[in-house]
C-alpha positions as CSV (number, residue, x, y, z in Angstrom):
1,M,56.4,5.1,145.0
2,F,59.5,7.1,144.1
3,F,59.3,10.7,143.2
4,L,61.6,13.7,142.6
5,G,61.0,16.8,144.6
6,M,63.2,19.6,145.8
7,Q,65.4,17.3,147.9
8,P,68.6,15.7,146.5
9,V,68.2,12.5,144.7
10,I,70.6,10.9,147.2
11,R,71.0,12.0,150.8
12,V,73.2,10.2,153.2
13,T,73.3,11.3,156.8
14,D,75.8,10.2,159.5
15,L,76.3,6.7,157.9
16,W,78.2,4.1,159.9
17,K,79.0,0.5,158.9
18,Y,80.6,-2.1,161.1
19,Y,80.9,-5.7,159.9
20,G,80.0,-8.3,162.5
21,D,77.4,-8.6,165.2
22,D,78.6,-5.7,167.3
23,E,80.4,-2.3,166.9
24,Q,83.9,-3.6,167.5
25,G,87.0,-3.1,165.4
26,E,87.4,-0.5,162.6
27,P,84.2,0.6,160.9
28,A,84.1,0.6,157.1
29,L,82.1,3.8,157.2
30,R,82.4,6.3,160.0
31,G,79.7,8.9,160.1
32,T,79.9,10.0,156.5
33,S,77.3,12.3,155.0
34,L,76.6,13.1,151.3
35,E,74.1,14.8,149.0
36,V,73.9,14.2,145.3
37,S,71.6,16.2,142.9
38,A,69.6,14.7,140.2
39,G,71.6,14.4,136.9
40,D,74.9,14.8,138.7
41,I,78.0,13.0,137.4
42,V,80.2,12.1,140.4
43,A,83.7,10.5,140.5
44,L,84.5,8.9,143.9
45,F,88.2,8.1,144.5
46,G,89.9,6.5,147.5
47,K,92.5,3.9,148.4
48,S,91.6,0.2,148.6
49,G,89.8,-0.3,151.9
50,S,88.6,3.3,152.3
51,G,84.9,2.3,152.1
52,K,84.0,3.1,148.5
53,T,82.4,-0.3,147.6
54,T,80.7,-0.5,151.0
55,L,79.1,2.9,150.3
56,L,77.9,1.8,146.9
57,N,76.4,-1.4,148.3
58,L,74.6,0.6,150.9
59,L,73.3,3.0,148.4
60,A,72.0,0.1,146.3
61,G,70.2,-1.4,149.3
62,L,72.4,-4.6,149.0
63,D,73.6,-4.1,152.5
64,R,72.2,-2.2,155.5
65,P,74.0,0.4,157.6
66,T,74.8,0.0,161.3
67,R,73.7,3.5,161.9
68,G,72.6,6.5,159.9
69,R,70.1,7.2,157.1
70,I,70.0,6.8,153.3
71,E,67.3,8.6,151.3
72,I,66.9,7.9,147.6
73,E,64.4,10.2,145.8
74,G,63.0,11.2,149.2
75,Q,62.5,7.6,150.4
76,D,64.2,6.1,153.4
77,L,65.8,2.9,152.2
78,E,65.5,1.2,155.6
79,A,61.8,2.0,155.8
80,L,61.2,0.3,152.4
81,G,62.0,-3.1,153.8
82,E,63.7,-5.9,152.0
83,R,61.0,-6.3,149.3
84,G,60.9,-2.5,148.7
85,R,64.7,-2.4,148.3
86,T,64.6,-5.2,145.8
87,E,61.9,-3.4,143.8
88,F,63.9,-0.2,144.0
89,R,67.0,-2.0,142.5
90,R,65.0,-3.6,139.8
91,S,63.1,-0.6,138.7
92,R,65.0,2.6,139.6
93,L,68.7,1.7,139.9
94,G,71.4,0.6,137.4
95,F,74.6,-1.1,138.4
96,V,77.8,-1.4,136.2
97,F,80.4,-3.7,137.5
98,Q,84.2,-4.0,136.9
99,F,83.9,-7.6,135.8
100,F,80.7,-7.0,133.7
101,N,78.6,-9.6,135.6
102,L,76.8,-10.8,132.5
103,L,75.1,-14.2,132.6
104,P,77.3,-16.4,130.4
105,T,74.4,-18.6,129.1
106,L,72.4,-15.7,127.8
107,T,73.0,-13.7,124.7
108,A,73.6,-9.9,124.7
109,F,70.0,-9.3,124.0
110,E,68.8,-11.8,126.7
111,N,71.1,-10.2,129.3
112,V,69.6,-6.7,128.6
113,F,66.0,-8.0,128.2
114,L,66.2,-9.8,131.6
115,S,66.7,-6.4,133.2
116,L,63.4,-5.3,131.8
117,E,61.7,-8.5,132.8
118,L,62.8,-8.2,136.4
119,A,61.5,-4.6,136.4
120,G,58.1,-5.9,135.2
121,R,58.5,-4.1,131.8
122,P,59.4,-6.7,129.2
123,D,59.9,-4.9,125.9
124,P,62.1,-6.6,123.2
125,A,62.2,-3.4,121.1
126,A,63.6,-1.4,124.1
127,A,66.3,-4.0,124.7
128,R,67.4,-3.9,121.0
129,A,67.4,-0.1,121.1
130,A,69.5,-0.1,124.2
131,L,72.1,-2.3,122.5
132,A,72.0,-0.2,119.4
133,S,72.6,3.0,121.5
134,V,75.9,1.5,122.8
135,G,77.1,0.5,119.3
136,L,76.1,-3.2,119.4
137,A,73.4,-3.4,116.7
138,G,73.9,-6.7,114.9
139,K,75.6,-8.4,117.9
140,E,72.4,-9.0,119.9
141,N,72.7,-12.8,119.5
142,R,76.3,-13.2,120.6
143,Y,77.1,-14.7,123.9
144,P,79.5,-12.9,126.4
145,H,82.4,-15.2,125.5
146,E,82.0,-14.2,121.8
147,L,82.4,-10.5,122.7
148,S,85.5,-8.5,123.6
149,G,85.9,-7.0,127.1
150,G,84.8,-3.6,125.9
151,E,81.8,-5.1,124.1
152,Q,80.8,-7.0,127.3
153,Q,81.0,-3.7,129.2
154,R,78.8,-2.1,126.6
155,V,76.2,-4.8,127.1
156,A,76.4,-4.1,130.9
157,I,75.8,-0.4,130.3
158,A,72.9,-1.2,128.0
159,R,71.5,-3.5,130.7
160,A,71.8,-0.7,133.3
161,L,70.3,2.0,131.0
162,V,67.4,0.1,129.4
163,K,65.1,0.4,132.4
164,K,65.6,4.2,132.4
165,P,66.9,4.3,136.0
166,S,67.2,7.5,138.0
167,I,70.6,6.5,139.3
168,I,73.5,4.4,138.0
169,L,76.3,3.2,140.3
170,A,79.4,2.1,138.5
171,D,82.1,0.2,140.6
172,E,85.4,0.4,138.7
173,P,83.7,0.2,135.3
174,T,87.0,0.5,133.4
175,G,89.1,-1.5,135.9
176,N,89.2,-4.7,133.8
177,L,89.8,-2.9,130.5
178,D,92.9,-1.4,128.8
179,T,93.3,2.4,128.8
180,H,92.1,2.9,125.2
181,T,88.9,0.7,125.7
182,G,88.3,2.2,129.1
183,T,88.3,5.7,127.7
184,H,85.7,4.7,125.1
185,I,83.5,3.1,127.8
186,L,83.7,6.3,129.9
187,D,82.8,8.4,126.9
188,L,79.8,6.1,126.2
189,L,78.6,5.8,129.8
190,V,78.8,9.5,130.7
191,D,77.3,10.6,127.3
192,Q,74.3,8.3,127.8
193,C,73.7,9.5,131.4
194,R,73.9,13.1,130.3
195,Q,71.4,12.6,127.5
196,T,68.9,10.9,129.9
197,Q,69.7,13.1,132.9
198,T,70.6,10.0,134.9
199,T,72.6,10.5,138.1
200,L,75.9,8.7,137.9
201,I,78.3,7.8,140.7
202,M,81.6,6.2,139.5
203,V,84.0,4.6,141.9
204,S,87.4,4.4,140.2
205,H,91.2,4.4,140.6
206,A,91.6,5.6,137.0
207,M,92.7,9.3,137.0
208,I,91.0,9.9,133.7
209,T,87.6,9.3,135.3
210,C,87.6,12.6,137.1
211,Q,87.8,14.5,133.7
212,Y,84.3,13.2,133.0
213,A,82.8,14.2,136.4
214,R,81.0,17.4,137.5
215,R,82.0,16.6,141.1
216,I,85.0,14.8,142.5
217,L,84.7,13.1,145.8
218,Q,87.5,11.6,147.9
219,M,87.0,8.8,150.4
220,E,89.4,8.5,153.3
221,D,89.0,6.1,156.3
222,G,85.2,5.7,155.7
223,V,84.4,9.4,155.2
224,V,83.5,11.2,152.0
225,M,85.0,14.6,151.3
226,E,84.7,17.0,148.5
227,D,87.9,17.2,146.4
228,R,88.6,19.8,143.7
229,S,91.8,18.2,142.4
230,C,92.0,15.7,139.6
231,E,94.4,13.2,141.2
232,A,93.5,9.6,142.0
233,P,95.3,8.1,145.0
234,G,97.4,5.0,144.7
235,P,96.0,1.6,145.6
């Protein structure tokens, strides 16, 4: 069971990640630590290869650290086991991807409804309401190829939000969109998270992203650091 207490919703302690069977070569993460409060809006910047996506995958329980500890809502992810981490992702975590990751053979409605089915809470009305909340009322029966890139990302946001997660991780959510559309997507995503008090961590290269964040983090060589500037590094 997940619960909110006095502790941060996310706590990362001395996290290391090597790829391969032993601790040889350069680690993707090197002893990074981080705390994120419930309802926080965080922008995470860093050059390609700095460890941003590795950190998101570890926070989502999609990968396991070499050393260190990750606590989500007071629960140690490692102690949950594979089944527990899968249940966590299905019920308490939303993920928004750069390339949308919609199932092409499902309609917008079916993509969102599937998220509820996997969480064990099938509710057609909730799926329709989620699509309406992102401005897609009337387009429920369209397939991804019948939608623009911005509309596909709106479906992805509805899919992430519909199960009312405590945390949303967004990996370059505007990276595959033009600047104008990307700005609208950030407006929508951040506004929805603020309304629901959902914790949001956005990995991005887009400088505009930091204008939406309460906290700006910088990742360099596998370590997360607080950053008070509003400048995204180059690739």
